[in-house]
N, C-alpha and C positions, 0 to 999 in steps of 0.2 A: 474501425470502430472498436471500442473497448467494452466488453461485457463482463458482468460479475456472475460467477458461479453462486448458487444459493449459499454455499458454505462461506464464501467471502462476504456476501451480503449480510449474513447473520453475524459476522465478526465485526462489522463496521462500528456499531454502537458500543459493543463491549470493549473494543480496543481504542475507541476515541477517534476514529477516522471518518472522513466523509467521502462520498462518491466522487466529488470534485477533486479532492486531494489524491485519490487513487488514480483518477484519470490523468492528472498532471504528472504524477509519478511515472506512469507508463509512457506518456508522451514525451516527457522532457528529463526524466531521471537517468541516473547511471544504470547501465544494464550489466548483468553478470550471470554466469552459468549457475543454475540451481539444481537441486536434487531432482531425480526422476525425469531428466531431460527437459526440465522447465527452464524458463528464463526469469531471473529476478530483476526487479527494478527498484532503485533506492533513491529517495530524495529527502532532503531536510527542509523543514518549514519553520519560519519564525513562529513561536508559540506564545511566549511570555504570559503564561496562564497557569492555573492550578489543575493538576490531574491527581485524583485520589489523595487529596490533602497535602500535596507537595507542589511547590512552585518550580516550573521549568521554563527555560528560555527557548528550547528547540524541541520540535517533534519530528521524528524520522519515520517515514512510511516506507515499508518494504512490501512490494506486491510480487507474488509468484504466479506466473502466467504461462499458458501454452498458446501457440499460434494455431488458429482454426481458419483455414483459407486466408483471407486478408485481415481477419479480426484477431484481437487478443482476448482470451478468456482468462480472467484473473481467478485463480483457484483459491488462494488464501492471502491474507495480509498480516503483517507484523508491524506493530507500532512501538517505537522506543522514545522515551522522553529523557532529555538530559539538559 
């Protein structure tokens, strides 16, 4: 199971991500070591849309999470558009 920390939940709207995108990122994205002993997950999504007045083809979601028993707790997310 993938859970979102309140901090990550608060960042979804302001960074243009959805819960579904974060879930797919953790389940099927590339993993990498992150700061503070966390695990990062990264995945690119086809976007072809406008974000803050500019057109972008791709949206990249990066989720930083910690393992809690068998679950992942996503602490924060980063979104990049290109």
